Every structure is written in C-alpha cells, then in structure tokens.
N, C-alpha and C positions, 0 to 999 in steps of 0.2 A: 402807570408801568404797562410795558407791553410784554407779555409773556410768549416765548416762542419755543417750539419744539424742533431740534435740528440734529444733524449728524455731521460732524467734521470728517474730512478725508482720513480713512484709516481708524476711525474711533467708533466708539459705541454712541447710541442715541442719548442726548442731553436735553435738558430744559434750561433756559437761561431768560434773561432780561434783555430786550432789544433797546439799546440806548440811541439817543438822537444822532450820534455821529456813525451809525450803522455798524456798530461793534455790538457783540454779544457776550454779556457776563453770564458764565454758567452758575446756576444756583449753588451747585455743590462746592464752588470756590468760597463762598461766603456762608453758607449753611451746611457744614459737613454732614450733618445728620439727614439732609434732605437730598439723598441720592436715589433718584427715581427717573424712569423713562415714561412715567404715567402722569400726564397733566392733571387728572383727577386727584391724585395723591397731593399735588401742590396746592389745589384748590381747598382740599380738605385741611391741609397744614394752615393755609391762610385763614380758615374759619375757627381755629383753635384760639385759645386765650393767648393773646399777644402775638399770634402768628403774623397777622396783617402789619402790625406795627413793626416786627422784625424785617419783613420783606420791604417795608417802606423806608427803612433806615439802612439799607445795605451800603457797605463801604466800596463805592466804585473806584475811587481814586488809587487805593492802594493795590488794586488787583489788575492793572492794566495789562501785565505780562501773561495773565491767564485768559485774556479775552480772545474772541474770534472775530474776523471780519466777516460781515454778512455774506459778502459775495464769495466767500471761500468755503461756505457750508452748503448742505443740502437742507432746505427747509421742509419740514414734514408737517402733516395735519396736526393742529394743537391737541385734539382728542380723537384718538383713532377709533375707539369703540365706545359709544355712549352707554351710560348705566341702564338706560331704557330706550324704547323707540323715541325719536325725536317728536316733541309736541309742536305741531304746526298750527298757524293761524291763517285760515282762508280769508280771501277778499277783504283785506284790512285797509286798503285805500279805496276811496270813492271812485277813482277813474279806473281802477282795475275791476271793481264791481260792475261798472258800467260795461267795459269791454267783455267781461265774462257772460253777462246777460246777452249781449249782442251776439256772441259766438255760439252760445247754446240756445238762444231763443227764449224771449221773456216768458213763454209758457212753461218752459222747461226749468227755469231757475228763478226763483222768487227771492227778493230781498230778505235776508235773514233778520230776525228780530234781535237776536243775540250774536256775540262772536262765534265764528264757525272755527270748531276744532277738529283736527284729524291727527293721525299719528303716521310717521314715516319710518319704516323699518330700515336700519342700517347696520349690518353686521361689522362693516368697516366704512368709516367715512373717507371720502376722496379728499386728497391734499393738494396743496398748490403745485402746479405743473404736471399732475397726474392726468391720465386720460379718462374721459367719459365714454363708456362703451355704448355705441348705438346698437339698436336691435332692430334692423329693417324687416327681419323675419318675424317680429311680433308687432311692431308699429313704427311708422315712419315719422310721426308726430313728436319728435324729440324737441323739447322746449326748455327754456331757461327762465329763472326767476331769482333776481337779486333780492336778498333779505337780511335784515339785521338779526343775528342770533344773539339772544340773551343767555348767559351762562349763570345757573343758580349756584350760589357759594355756600349755602348751608340748608339743612333740612328744615321745612317749615310746613305747617298746616293752619288753615284759617288766618292767613296773613292779611292784616288791614292794608288797604291801598296806601295809606300814608307811611307804612313801614316797609314797602316793597323793596325799596333800594337796599335796605339792610341785608336782604337775601340774595343779592345779586354780586357775583364775583366779577363779571365783565362781559365784554361784547366781542363778537367776531363777525366776519362777512360769511354769508351763507348763500349757496346757490341751490334752490329747491328744484332740482331737475325733474321734468315730468314727461310722461308718455300720454299725450292727450287723447289718442283715439282709445287706448286702454281705459282711461278714466271715463269716457263716454260709454263705452261698451259694457263696463262693468257696473255702472250706475253709482259708483262711488270712487273715492280718490286714492285709497290705500295701495292697491296694486300698481296703478300706473305711475305712482310716485316712489315705489320702493324696489324697483329693479336694482341689480348691482351696480354700483358707482353713481346712484341717483342722488346722493347727498354729498356736497362738496363744502368744505369750510376751511378758512384760514385768511391771511397767512399767520396771524398771531391772535391773541386774545388780549384786548385792551382792557386793562383794570377800570372798574367803574369810577375811580377817582380822577380818570382822565377828562371826564365830561360832566357839565352840570345835569342834574336830574329834574325833569324827564329828558332824555337826550333829544337833540334835534339835529340830525346828521344827514348830509346829502348822500343819497344812494344812486348809483347808476349801473347799467350793464351795457358792454360793447361786444358786438359779434362781428368778427372780421374787420375790425377798425370802425365799424358804424355803431353810433350811439343808438341804443334801442330804448332804454329806459333812463328816466332822470326825474327824481322827486327827492322829498325830504321826509324823515320819520315824524315831523310835526304834523304831517298829513295822515297819520294813523286815524281810523275810525275808533278803534279801542286802543287806548294808550297802555303802556306797559304797566303801570301800577294796577290798572283795572284787570288786566289779563292775569297778572300773578295772583291777585286778590281771589278773583273768580275761580281759577284753577285750584287754588289751595283750598277752597271751600269744599271742593268735591274729593280731592285725593292729596296725598302728602307729596310735596316737591322735595327732591332729593339733591344733595350736593352733586354737582356734575351734570344735572339735567340741562337739556338744551331746548329753548323755546324759539322757534323760527317765526318771526312776527309778521309775515305777509310780504307781498311784492306789489309795486305800483304798476300802472299800465305800461304798455310797450312789449309785452311778451310775444312771442312768435304767433300764438293763436288769435292775437288781436288784430292782425293784418288781414287784408282782403285782397288776394288769398293768403293763407297763413304763410308765415316764414319761418319754418322749423329748421333746426340744425341738422347737419349731415356729416358724414365722415370728412375729416380735413379741416373742418371749421374750427375756429378758436373763439372761446368766450370768456370776457373779463368782467368780473363783478367787483365794484369799488365802493367803499364807504368811507366818507370823510373821517380822517383821524384814526383809521384802523389800517386800511391798506388795500391792495388789490390781489384778488383771487383769479388766477388765469388757469384755464384748462382746455386742452384740445379734445376733438372727437375723434374717436378711432372706430 
C-alpha cells in the first residue's frame, strides 16, 4: 500500500491509501478510531498486534463514495516532523564515493572503513511542490541528492540483519539537500545539510510489502528537465539490513525514524565546474515504485 497525507479543498488534513486508479481512500473511513493528521500515529498503529493485518484487509469496494481523486487534493509531506534528527548514510554508492574524493581531493577524503553516518536536523520536512530556500548570503553551493528513505516501523535494539525487514514500515523518496561550501568550511556535514528546507520527502510512503527485500529500485534526479543522477539501490555499498543492524547495535531505533540511505553520482558538486542549483530551478527526485518528488528553488 501507498500511504499519503493530503488535504482536500475546504477540509482538514487527512491520511489515506493511494490506490492504483489515482483515488485516495481516507483511513478514517475504514478505521474510525484512526483519525489522525500524523503519519507516525498510523505507523505506530500498524505496529500493534493485528494493526498491519487490518490495514492490509481494508474494504475498498464499499467506500467509493468516500474517496478523493488525487488531482483534486493537495499532497503533503508524509512525515512533517521526524521523531529525531534524520539518520543519513554518506557515500553509500561507489560512484558517488569516487566523485566526492575527486571534488575534495584524495588527500582530504580517505575511503572510510565502515559506513559513514551523520544526522540532519529538520524541524519540518519539506513536502512535494514546496519551495527549497536558497541562501546565497550563506552559500551559493546548493546541491541535490536523491535517496531512498527507510521508515522504521517499530522500536528495536540489537536487530539482527536477517530480521531487519521486520522493523521497516516502508520507503519514501528523499532529497538530501546540501550546501557544499558550508560543508567544507566547517569540516563536517551537519550544518551544511541542516539549513531550513534542506530535507524534502514524499510524495508517499510505500509499504514494505510493495517490494521484495532487500529492495532493488531505480533512483534518479532531474534538474530543469536534465537527467543528473541515475542508479539503482542494488548498488549500495552497505545494504539496508546491515545498516539497520549496525545502527541498532549502538542506539535504539524508534517507530517513525527515517534513515536516508545515500545518493549515487551525478550531484552538482561532481561536475567540473560544479553545477549547483539556484533560484528559479526545479529539481525532481524519483524512485521506482514510489513516485516523484518535485521542488522549486526560491
């Protein structure tokens, strides 16, 4: 199933299931007790005993009069405020590792022995169709990074790799927006990746049952109609089971946590000279089977 957060004209925010015919079934129509504007509450419900089974057995056919057409609603970010800072994985594709080393210089960036983790602050995640704010007063190196976001479905610690899928609720499209010069100037990635509107996600969360595990999905980004990135999650250096297992060895993963799994080559800093985004540009990140996330730069 594809879970979508949306607002119909003149109504309040709702959460529903996006069907193949581009119609939306609000969850409150079939599960009256699940009236919430917060996707994390839905994820928690799915993690309760029988919760996922109930969601999987929804009666679509008898509720057609209560559905909404996708093109009649405003699609919102699936999770507006994360439970913690977003967990990010750096240089998790071999080709992006290469272009990062070339951009920074091999003497400044050594190949890591283990997965690279960092956090990304997001008081509010940017949704589909919303603007990414450029900050030329701080940094003109505004860059894009298409990534598969893994949404944790239940709390876990010391999770074995072979049990990792049990702790996943689903997946979304993520744009790890970055200010490259701030990254370099500060000698670390947190500040340059955490300015307001630097985390974008959507348009839906695709439930884990939508894909075989581990997932092998095509990912790409397009800037102003030009294809910039194109790869597949099968090319991860560190796969999702190993990431979840290793992270959970050190700290507890909680329901609603977001793990951004890294980006392939083709980011703006990888060109010579770099091709960063500027005001008026449009960037679209797309992942096979999930959808397209489009944002403009203001």
